[in-house]
Every structure is written in C-alpha cells, then in structure tokens.
N, CA and C of each residue as an Amber inpcrd file, in Angstrom:
protein
   261
  88.2760000  85.1710000 101.3300000  88.4610000  84.1810000 100.2570000
  89.3470000  85.1300000  98.8890000  88.7850000  86.0270000  98.4330000
  89.4520000  86.7790000  97.4520000  90.8750000  87.4750000  97.5120000
  91.0480000  87.8610000  99.0330000  91.9580000  88.3640000 100.1070000
  93.2390000  88.0030000  99.8990000  92.7010000  85.8300000 100.1290000
  93.6580000  85.1700000 100.3830000  93.7200000  84.7340000  98.3940000
  93.4980000  84.7340000  97.7230000  93.4090000  84.7380000  96.1420000
  94.1730000  85.5970000  95.8540000  94.0260000  86.6530000  96.3030000
  95.1220000  87.8730000  95.8710000  96.4050000  87.5180000  96.5830000
  96.9050000  87.6430000  97.7910000  97.9130000  87.0530000  98.3980000
  98.4990000  86.0740000  98.1510000  97.9220000  84.6980000  97.2010000
  98.8520000  83.6280000  96.6260000  98.9570000  84.3890000  95.1810000
  98.1780000  85.1430000  94.2570000  99.2600000  86.1080000  92.8300000
  99.7470000  86.8110000  93.5830000 100.2570000  87.2170000  94.3630000
 101.7070000  88.3070000  94.2040000 102.7780000  87.4090000  95.0410000
 102.2980000  86.2220000  95.8290000 103.5920000  85.6640000  96.7660000
 104.1880000  84.1580000  95.0270000 103.0900000  83.7050000  94.5600000
 103.3360000  83.0530000  94.2120000 103.8760000  83.3160000  92.5110000
 102.7650000  83.6300000  92.1290000 102.5430000  83.4730000  90.3950000
 103.4610000  85.2220000  90.4020000 103.6420000  86.2260000  91.2290000
 105.0920000  87.4920000  91.1560000 106.4450000  87.4210000  91.5350000
 105.8130000  86.5830000  92.4390000 107.2810000  86.2010000  93.2180000
 108.1810000  87.3690000  94.1890000 106.7280000  87.7730000  95.0190000
 107.6250000  88.8500000  95.8550000 107.9880000  88.3350000  97.2370000
 108.5530000  88.9510000  97.6590000 109.1620000  88.6740000  99.1530000
 108.2440000  88.7670000 100.6300000 107.5410000  89.8960000 100.1410000
 107.2900000  90.5350000 101.0820000 106.0940000  91.3970000 100.5420000
 105.2260000  91.1380000 101.5920000 104.3210000  92.3210000 101.1880000
 103.5120000  93.4020000 102.0790000 103.4020000  94.4260000 102.2600000
 102.9120000  95.3940000 103.4560000 101.7170000  96.0800000 103.5690000
 100.3430000  95.5780000 103.7960000  99.0610000  95.9550000 103.2960000
  98.6730000  96.7730000 104.5770000  98.9880000  98.8740000 104.2090000
  98.2390000  99.3790000 105.0450000  98.1510000 100.2530000 103.9910000
  96.5180000 100.7790000 104.7050000  96.3760000 102.6060000 103.8490000
  97.7430000 103.6440000 103.7730000  98.0140000 104.3630000 102.8060000
  98.9290000 105.3690000 102.3270000  98.7950000 106.3350000 104.0510000
  97.7570000 106.2390000 104.4660000  97.9200000 107.6740000 105.6300000
  98.1350000 107.1330000 106.9300000  98.6910000 105.5440000 106.7810000
  98.9490000 104.3780000 107.9660000  99.9730000 104.9020000 107.6270000
 100.5580000 104.5530000 106.5860000 102.1890000 104.5780000 107.0930000
 102.7960000 105.6470000 106.5690000 102.3290000 106.2910000 106.0750000
 102.6460000 108.1200000 106.1810000 102.9920000 108.3800000 108.0140000
 102.4410000 107.5570000 108.5820000 101.8410000 108.6630000 110.2120000
 103.1200000 107.7570000 110.6900000 103.3470000 106.4920000 110.8800000
 104.3400000 105.3610000 111.1790000 105.5040000 105.6750000 111.0410000
 106.0990000 107.2420000 109.8400000 107.6020000 107.2420000 109.8520000
 108.4550000 106.5480000 109.1540000 107.7810000 105.5890000 108.6500000
 108.7040000 104.3630000 108.0200000 109.7440000 105.0090000 107.0880000
 111.0600000 104.0240000 106.6290000 111.9600000 104.9280000 106.1640000
 110.6580000 104.4370000 104.0990000 112.1100000 104.6240000 103.6170000
 111.0970000 105.0460000 101.9570000 110.6830000 103.1140000 101.8270000
 109.6440000 103.9330000 101.1970000 108.7410000 102.7210000 100.3730000
 107.9180000 103.1060000  98.6300000 107.1760000 102.3300000  98.8330000
 106.4350000 102.4320000  97.2810000 104.5350000 101.9670000  97.7950000
 104.2380000 103.1950000  97.5370000 103.2430000 102.8720000  97.7620000
 102.3220000 102.5350000  95.9910000 101.0930000 101.7030000  96.2980000
 100.6360000 100.4230000  95.4050000  99.4330000 101.2970000  95.2240000
  98.8490000 101.6720000  94.1070000  97.1180000 102.3530000  94.4570000
  96.5300000 101.4690000  93.4940000  96.0310000 100.4750000  93.6200000
  95.4730000  99.7780000  93.3220000  93.7050000 100.1320000  92.4500000
  93.6300000 100.5470000  90.9290000  91.9270000 101.0910000  90.7790000
  91.5780000 100.0570000  89.7710000  90.3870000 100.8110000  89.3260000
  89.5610000  99.5730000  88.7380000  90.2550000  99.7960000  87.1590000
  90.4330000 100.3450000  86.6800000  91.3030000 100.3900000  85.5430000
  92.7000000 100.7680000  85.2990000  93.5210000 101.5660000  86.4840000
  94.8840000 101.5770000  86.4250000  95.2880000 101.5600000  87.8110000
  96.3370000 101.0680000  88.0780000  97.7100000 101.0070000  89.2100000
  98.7190000 101.8740000  88.9480000  99.0230000 102.7250000  89.9030000
  99.7290000 103.7610000  90.3030000 100.6830000 103.6410000  90.9900000
 101.9610000 103.9320000  90.6150000 102.9350000 103.3250000  92.0210000
 103.9010000 104.3840000  92.1190000 104.0530000 105.1020000  93.5440000
 104.6950000 106.0830000  93.8160000 105.8370000 105.7030000  94.6290000
 106.9690000 106.4670000  94.9510000 108.1920000 106.0320000  95.7670000
 107.9400000 107.1020000  96.5390000 108.2080000 106.8550000  98.1420000
 108.2490000 107.8300000  98.9880000 109.0900000 107.4940000 100.0790000
 109.8490000 108.6740000 100.2420000 110.5980000 109.1590000 101.9660000
 110.2230000 109.1360000 102.2920000 109.2470000 108.5090000 103.3110000
 108.6610000 109.4920000 104.8090000 109.5640000 110.3400000 105.6590000
 110.7560000 109.6520000 106.0390000 111.7980000 110.5880000 106.2280000
 111.9460000 111.6950000 106.6040000 112.2750000 112.3920000 105.1770000
 112.5310000 112.5380000 105.0530000 111.0990000 114.1970000 104.2850000
 110.0330000 113.0870000 104.8870000 109.2540000 113.8840000 104.3870000
 108.6700000 114.6390000 103.2120000 109.5070000 114.0620000 101.8730000
 109.6110000 114.1880000 100.9140000 108.9690000 113.1540000  99.8480000
 107.2270000 114.0890000  98.8940000 107.2300000 112.9370000  98.3310000
 107.4830000 112.4400000  96.5840000 107.7720000 111.8950000  96.6110000
 107.9420000 111.5750000  95.1770000 107.7490000 112.3970000  93.6630000
 108.0340000 113.0480000  93.1960000 108.0060000 114.1390000  91.6600000
 106.8560000 113.4650000  90.5160000 106.4920000 113.9250000  89.9680000
 105.4470000 113.5740000  89.5040000 106.4320000 112.4550000  88.7700000
 107.1310000 112.8640000  87.5110000 108.4810000 111.9010000  86.9780000
 108.7500000 110.6270000  88.0390000 108.4010000 110.2350000  89.0300000
 108.4430000 109.3790000  89.8880000 107.3600000 108.6070000  89.9020000
 106.3320000 108.9430000  89.6050000 105.0110000 108.0080000  89.8220000
 105.2170000 107.9940000  88.2550000 104.6210000 105.9800000  88.6490000
 104.1350000 105.2800000  87.1010000 102.7850000 105.0500000  86.9600000
 101.8310000 104.5630000  86.4810000 100.4670000 104.1040000  86.0960000
 100.8710000 102.6670000  84.9460000 100.3730000 101.7810000  85.5250000
  99.7610000 101.0260000  84.6300000  98.7680000 101.2620000  83.9500000
  97.9120000  99.5630000  83.1960000  97.4380000  99.7330000  82.7580000
  96.3460000  98.9140000  83.3110000  97.7600000  98.0520000  83.8470000
  96.6290000  96.5090000  85.2020000  95.9830000  97.2110000  86.2680000
  94.5100000  97.0640000  85.6020000  93.8520000  97.6130000  87.4380000
  92.9420000  96.7830000  87.5460000  91.7840000  96.4860000  88.5560000
  91.7630000  96.3180000  89.2700000  90.2140000  94.7380000  88.4430000
  89.8600000  95.0320000  87.0700000  89.1460000  94.7160000  86.4640000
  89.7780000  93.6250000  85.5190000  91.3540000  93.9170000  85.2850000
  91.8070000  92.7510000  84.0160000  92.7560000  91.8970000  85.7560000
  93.1940000  91.7930000  86.7730000  93.1250000  91.0000000  87.8320000
  92.3240000  89.9730000  88.2130000  90.3320000  91.2300000  88.6180000
  89.5160000  89.7700000  88.5230000  89.8920000  88.8340000  88.1160000
  89.7710000  89.3620000  86.5180000  89.7260000  88.2650000  85.1890000
  90.4870000  87.4430000  85.1200000  91.6410000  87.6950000  86.3380000
  92.7730000  86.4720000  85.8710000  93.0870000  86.1040000  86.3940000
  92.3080000  86.3220000  88.1530000  91.5820000  85.1510000  89.2600000
  90.7130000  84.6810000  88.6110000  89.8700000  84.3700000  88.0200000
  88.6450000  84.1630000  87.1390000  89.5980000  83.0100000  86.6680000
  90.4320000  82.9840000  86.0210000  90.5360000  82.5610000  85.0090000
  91.5930000  81.2210000  86.1640000  92.1230000  82.0540000  86.7740000
  93.2130000  81.1710000  87.9300000  91.9040000  79.6090000  88.3270000
  90.5080000  80.9420000  89.0450000  90.2560000  79.6590000  89.6540000
  89.3120000  78.6110000  88.8360000  88.6600000  78.8830000  87.6420000
  88.9040000  78.4800000  86.5100000  89.1030000  76.7630000  86.0520000
  90.9050000  77.0670000  86.0420000  91.8800000  75.9880000  85.6370000
  91.7110000  75.1340000  86.5690000  92.4080000  75.3110000  87.9630000
  92.3300000  74.4040000  89.2100000  90.5850000  73.8980000  89.1790000
  89.9420000  74.0250000  89.0370000  88.9000000  73.7070000  89.6260000
  88.0580000  72.5680000  88.2990000  89.1350000  72.3060000  87.7180000
  89.2200000  71.5430000  86.1030000  89.5120000  70.3910000  86.1480000
  91.0280000  69.7580000  87.2600000  92.1130000  69.4010000  87.3580000
  91.4630000  68.1350000  88.2800000
C-alpha cells in the first residue's frame, strides 16, 4: 500500500516519466549507462549521478543532499491520504 502511494506521488505530483527501483549494487552490476542514484534516508535524500560504463563514480561536488527525507515524505503522504478520505 505504501509503495503504491509512493508511486502515485512520484508520477502524479512530481511528474516523473519513469522510475527504475533497484538497489545501487544491482544497478552497477548491469553495466547500464549513466544513472542517477537516489538514496532516501529518514532525514535526508542524497542524489548522485553515476556513469557505470566508464566505471566512474561521481565526484563529491556532484553529490547533492536534500533535507527531504522519509519522515517528511511520510507526513506528506499522511496529509494526502487524510484529505482524500474527507472527499
């Protein structure tokens, strides 16, 4: 249920065209081209561009950290669900 709500948030609210949900080591093993690794934590989200074909991991300057984490997203989802139940 939570996964379905997360997918709805990603596609409908944020407008993503597609999402690939793999653990980072599995993605590295595939050898696929450039990728964006997004690590959702409780307090923070880290985003790191990676090019697995050239075996180069992004430099520290390319890594971005956002204060939006699982706790904030859970609160946001809770609000969305409660508003929808009122309709």
